[in-house]
N, C-alpha and C positions, 0 to 999 in steps of 0.2 A: 567622675569629677574629682579633682584633687581635693577640693574643699569639702566634699561630702562628709568625710569622717569628722569634720568640725561642726557639722550641723547639730544644733540643739533646739529641740522643740519643748517648750514648757507650757503646761496647761495652767492658765490663770483664769479662775472663775469660769465663765462660759466662753471665753475667747482664747484663741490660740495665738501665742506670741512667738514669733520666729526670729531669733537673732543668729545670723549665720554669716559666713563669708560670701553668701550668694542669695539669690532671690528665687522664689517659687513661681513657675508658670502654671496656669495663665495669670496675668497680672490683673485682669478684670474678669472674674469668673461669672458664670451664668450667661444667659443668652445675650451676648454683646458682639454681634458679627460686624464685618466690614469696617474695621477701625480706621479712622483718619486722625492724624496728630499734628499739632503745631506747637511752637514754643514762642513765648513772649517773655524776654528777659530770663528770669529764673523759674518761670512757671510753664508747665506743660498742660495741654488740653487735648482730650480725646472725645470724639463723637462717634456714635455707632448707628447702624440701621435699626429700625423698629417695626417696619412693615405695617401691619394693620393696628398695632397697639398705640394707645394714647395715654398720657402725653408722649410725644415722639421726639426722637433725636436726643438721647441722654448725653449730658456733657459732664465728663469727669475731669478733675483737676489734680495735679501732682507737683511736688517740688523735687522729686527724686526718681521718677519713672517707675517706681515699684509700689508705692502706696498711693492709692487713688480714691478720691472722694467724689461722690455724685453731688454736683452743685446745682443742677437744673436741667431744663430741656429747651431745645430750640423751638419746638411746637408745644407751647404750654397753655395757649388759649384756644377755646373751641372755635372762635371765628378765624383762626389760622388754618383750620382743617375741615371747614364745612363748605368751601366754595370750589374753585378749580382744583385745589388740593383737597380731595374728598376722602376723609377717614370716617365717614358716617356709615356707609353700606359697602365699603370696599371688600373685595374678595379676600379670603385668607391667602397668605403669601403674596398679597399685593401690597399696595401702600408704599411706605418710605424705604427706598433702596439706596444703599451705598453713598453716604454723604462724604463731602470733603470739608474740612474746617481750615480756614486760613486767616491771617491777621495782617493788616496793612494800614499804616498811618492812623492808629488809634481805633480802628474798627475791626471787629470780628465778622467773618463771612462764613456761612454754611451754604454750600450749593449741593442740590440733591434732586432725585427724581421721585415723583409719585406715580406708581403704576396702577391704573384703574381699568377694570373691564366692566362694561355696563351689564346689569343683571339681565337685560333683554337680549344680550348677545351682541354680535358685531365686533368691530375692531377695537382693540384695547387702546388706551390713552397713556402716553408717557409725558407727563408734565414736568419739565425741568424748571426749577425755581431757586431763588436765593433769598435768604433771610440774613439780617444784620443786627449787630448789637455793639454797644461800646463797653458793656460789661458782660462777660460770658455767662454769668448767673442769670442774665435777663434784666429787663424784658427784651425779647427779640421782636423784630419788625414783622409786619404782614408779609406774606410771600410776594416776591417780585418774579412774575412769570417771564421766562425767556422764550419769546416766540421764535418759531422756526428752528428750534434746537431738537433734533431727533435723538433717539437712543436713551441710554441709561448711564448711571454712575459718573456724572460730570465732575470735572475738576476745574480749578481756577489757578492760573499762574499770574502773579504780579511781577512783571519783568522789571529789570533794573533800568530799562529805558523809559519807564513810566506807563507802558502799555499793559493792558490786562487781556488775558486770553482765556477763552472757553475751550476746554478739551473734552470731547465727548465720543460717543460710539454711534455707528450706523450699520445697516446691513451691508455686507461685503459688496462693493461695486455699486451701491445705491445710496449716494450721499444724502438724499432727502428722506430716506425711509428709516423708521424705527427698527432697531435691532442691535445686534452685537456682531463683532467679527473684524471691524475696521475702525481705526481711530481717526478723528478729524479735529482740526484746530481752527479757530477763528477769533478775531479780535472782538472784545466785548466792551461796549460803552457802559460803565457802571453808574453814570449819572442818568442815562436814559434807560438802562437795563435792556439794551438792544445790541444784537450782533451787527458788526460792521465789516466792510471790506471783503476780501476773498476768503473762501473756505478751502482748506487744504486737507485732503485725505492723506495721512502721513505714514500709517503702519498697519499691517495686518498681523502683527505679532511674529514670534519666532517660528511658529508652525504654520503660518499662512492663513489665519482666520478662524482657527478652532476655538470658539467661545472666548474671543478676545474682548475683555471688558475691564472695568475698574481702573481707568487710566489715571496716572498722576504724572505731571510734568514738573521738572525741576531745572533750575539753571545753576550749574556748579562750575566755577572757574571758567566762565564764559561759554561753556558748552550746554546744550539742551539735552536733558535725559528724559525719556518717556518710559515709564514703568507700567506694566499692565498685569492683570490676572488672566490666566489662560488655562484651557483644558477642562473647564467646568468646575463646579464647586464641590465635587466629591473627591475620590481618591486620586484622580489625575490633576487636581488643582495645582497650580504653580504660579511663580512670579517670574516674569521675563522683563528685560530692559534693553533699550536701544539708545543710541546717542547721535547727535547731529550738531553741526556748526550753526544751523539755522532752524528756527522754530517751524518753518515750512518744510523741513526735510531736505534731502532724503535722510532717513534715520537708519543707522547701521546697527544691526542686531549684535548683541554681545555673544561672541562665540562660546562663551562658557554658560549660556543660559541652559536651564533655569537657575536663577540665583537663590531661589528657595522652593522646595517642594518636599513632599513625603511619598511621592509616587514610586520611588525606587526602594522604599523600605517595606518590611514585612507588614502584612495586614494586622499583625499582632502588636505593632509598635504602639507606644502609649498614646500618641496623638497622630492624627492623619488629616488629610484634606487641607493642609496648610497652604495659605495663599492670600490673595487680596490684601496687599500690603501698602504701607505708607512709610516715608522716611522723615527723620528729624535730625537736625544738627544741633549739638550741644554748644554752649558758649565757649568751651575749650577746644572746639574743632572736631571732637569725636562725633560719630553717627550711630543712630540706632534705628531699627525697623520694628514696626508693629504689624501684626498679621493675624488673620483668623485661623483657627484650627478646631478640630473636634476630638475630645478625649475618647479613648477606646476603653470605656469602663465595662461595657457589656454588649456582646454581639456586634462589635465594631463601631459602636456609637455610645452616646450618653444622653441622659435626659436634659443636660444643659445646652445641647446644641453647639453652635459655633461661638467660641469665646475669643478673647483678645490676649495675644501672646507678644512677648518682647524678646528681641535678639540684637546683639551687638553686630556691627559691621565695620569693615575697613575698605578703603579704596585701593585698587591695584591697577597698573597699566596693562592693557590687553591689546594685542594686535588684531585689528578688524579688517585689514586689507593692505594693499600695496599701491603706491602711486609712483609714476615715472616723473622724477624731478628734472631729468635731462635724458637725452637719448641713451638708452641702455642703462641708466642709473635709477634703480628702483629703491624706494625706501618704505619701511613699514608705516602704515597709518595706525596710530594708537590712541585709544581713549582710556581714561581711568573708569573702571566699573566697580560697583560695590561687591564685596565678598561677604556674604551673610554668615554669621556664626563661624568665624574663621577656624576655630579649633575643631569643629565637628561637621559643619555644613548643614545642620538641622536644628529644629526646635528642641531644646532640652528642658526637662522638668526643673532642673536646678542650674543656674548660671551665676557667674560672678556679678556682684553688685555694680551698678553704674557708678555709684558714689560710695566708697568704702566706709565712710563715717555715717551713712544713713541706711540703717537696717530696715528690712521689711517687717511690718507688723501685720500679721494675718488676723483679720477679724471678720468672721462670717456670721456673727450673731446679729439678730434683729428682733427687737421687741417694740411694739407700739401699744401704748396704753390709751391712746386717743385723747390725750389731755390738751393737745394743741387745737387751734381753730382752723388749721389747714392740714391737708394730708402730707405725710412724709413723702419725700421724693421717690422712695422705692415703689410706691403703689402705681400700678398701671391698670388700664381697662382695655378690653378688646373693642377697639373703635371708640369714637367719641361717645361718652355715656349719655343715656337718655336723661332728660330733666328729672330732678328729684329721684336720683338713684340712691343717694346716701345723704346723711347729714351728720356733722360733728357738733351741732348746736342744739339739736332736739332734746338730747339728754346729756348733761355734763359728764365728761369722762368716758363717753361711749361713742362708738360709731353706729349710727342707725342705718341699716340697709333695708330699703323698702322692697317689699315683694311686688313684682309685676307679673303680668300674664306671660311675658316672654320667657322662653327656655333656650337652651343651647340650640342654635340654628345657624346654618350657613349664612354669612353676611349679616348676622343678627346683632342687635344691641340688647343686652339683658343685664340683670343685676348681679354682676360678677366683677370682682377686682382681685388683684393678686400682686405678689412680689416674686422676683426671679428665684428659682431654685439654683443654688450655686455649687452644690456638691451632690454626688450620688447618694451618699450616706448622710442622713439628717434627721432631726426631729422638728415637727411643726405642730403647733396646737393653737386652739382659740377657745376663749370662754364666751359663751353665748347665752343671752336671755331671750327666750322665744316661747310664746304661748300661742300656738296655732289655733285659730277659731274655725276657719272655713275648711271644708274638705279639700285635700291636696295642697294646702299651704305647706311650704317646705323651705328650710334654711339650714345652712351648715358650712362645712369647709369643702374645698375643691382643689384638686391638682389637675392642671389643664395645659394642653399644648395649642389646640385649635378648636374650632367649632364642633368638630366631629372626633375629638380625641381627648378624653377626660375621665376622671373618677370623682364622684361626688359622695361625700359622707355626711348625711343630713338627718335632721329630725323632720317628720312629716305627719300631718293629720290624715289618717286613712281609716275609713269605716268607723269613724267615731273614736278611734284610738290614736294615741301618740306613738308613732313607730320610729325606730332607728333604722336607717336604710343605707345600703352601699350600692351605688349604681356605677357601672363601668361602660365606657364606649371606646373600644380600641379602634385603631385604623383598620378599615376594611372588615370591621366586625359589627354585629348588631348591638344595639343598646340592650344592656342586661342588668337585671337586679341581682347582684351577687348574693345579697342576704338582706333580710329585714325581720325585725322582731319588735314586739310591743315593749315600751318602756313603762313597766308597771309602777315604778316609784318616781317617775318624772314629775317635777314641781316647777318647771319653767326655766331651769338653769342647767347647763351641761358644759363640760369641757371636752372637746373633741381633739383627738391626737392622732397624728400619723407619724410612724417611725419607719424610716428606710434603712435596712441593714441586710447585708448578705443577699442583695438583689431581690429582696422581698419587702413589700409594704405591709406593715402591721397597723391595724386600725383599732384604737382603744377609746374608751369614754369614761367619764367620771361624773357622778351625780352629787358629789360632796365637795365641789369646788376645786378638785384636783388633788385632794389628799390621798385618794386611792383610785386606781383605774381598773376597768374590766376589759379583757380582750374581746373584741367583736368579730374580727375576720382577718384573713391574710390574702394578698394577691401577689402576683409577680410584679416587679417594678417596671417591666418593659411595656406595660399597657400604654403608657404615655411616652414611650421612647421617641427621641427626636428624629423625625425623618423629613422635617421641613426646614424652614429658614431660621427659626429662633427656638430657644429652649423652653423648658417647662416653667410654669408659674404655680405658686402655692397661694391660695386665696380663700375668699368667702363668697357665698352664693345664696341667693334667695329667689323664690318663684312661687306664684300662685297657680302655676300650671294651666294657664289659659283663661283663668277667671279674673275679672276685675276685683280689686280688693284695696283696702287701706292698711293692711297689716304690714308689720315690719319685724325685723330681728335686731336686737341691740347686742353689739359685741364689746365686751369689756376690755379685752386685749387679744393680741395675737403674738406668738413667739416662734422664732425660727433659729435653729442652730445647726450648722453643718460640720461634718467630720471628714476632712480630706483623706484621701487614700494615698499614702506615701509609698 
């Protein structure tokens, strides 16, 4: 990059301040897959998938496309996620898939799918629904279920003729069946939340139905453009686009597809699996794309999973066929199509700023002293939490995490909460007050991906002693106690610290309030390497390991600081 030599990185306190001729990708680090974007005046908004996590559908706001603030969630009340939209006992990698955010006539709309498989087996359910708000920070409405809408990854198009269209997926050649591979369009009555009129199956993608999903429909200069994700969500992921004069088709595939992919790049490229994109037009007529990608930090992946990336694009005319305008007189049929990242054709780590006078300020630090009466937006739970999981009022200036009999379990609800890991190299620590009374009472910090993939660094009452314990559960590996030892000088207070550096996790503890730390153990960082749909979380955990109890752990603060790999 021409501007790379002008890049200046200054360390200011615990934050990184980046003032450059360009911005750093990803623009929203940590597990933020399937981005969808919209613009309202000078403001931009992005929403992402959250699968089984709650609250769901994080909403970020920006004025410049490169600095993003988490302002709220679409699913922020438990009663939004305990009915037909079930995030109570949803399977891992189920739940909230691929939302779309749009704005029309003073109202924000998020349309999305909840994917739920019953614990008893049987066919899975794909519930497509819409929530609305007049303020993107919330509150958001109860879900409006769209009956008779198969498939996943729905989209909304507000046409300039006043009509609204639902754009979805179904199984190839089976318009009424859940699945992916073919895109359908139907008019939607947003007063009654019902589909109306004829349904059109309009496109099987550029490759004829290979994992065609994530549709977005746009109307640009009187033409309809249908953009999809294709090729699956791994290394063959790609973005394809087609155009038509009518929303019902036929759609003509862009001969220059895919317009974004990393499938042609080395497996050692810094990012891969790029795809599942959305487009936004700026006030000055320029266009940008957001898409997901996976950083290649170790073994072809990273602990952050799928993150949100930004690329510029330009529109160019492309010949898609020929038509006979008179006998023997053929003329080319042309549509304008987007060219993504025109200078390189791929997602770059560094790219020129969208607005030259608005630099990117990189801030990956997070500290919570629990002085507020509500949780900071960054905190998430695996599924809707059980009643009385935590309290910010029981002890002023502390978060009280109650021990429950539940432990990590498939489809489980347990006393666990966390914030997203945003860099492979980081420091995470928490100060805990905990005096375990009953045998097997346990609390501490956790780094976790799923119900069966985590590391817990905890204090536990065992055989009358207070022990420090490190427990690991890798994918396809048995639960293991990596190390445990008695804390001879423990007086009810400990600072637990996790340092990730050189692809190794270092576990440390302090019994003097953090003035000095002792090394406890090391593990490889890929114990929780992302192989699912979302990235790792760093959090706090408490359990009585199957026994009823009224015990709790009080957390004075937690602190996270990431260190980007440039």
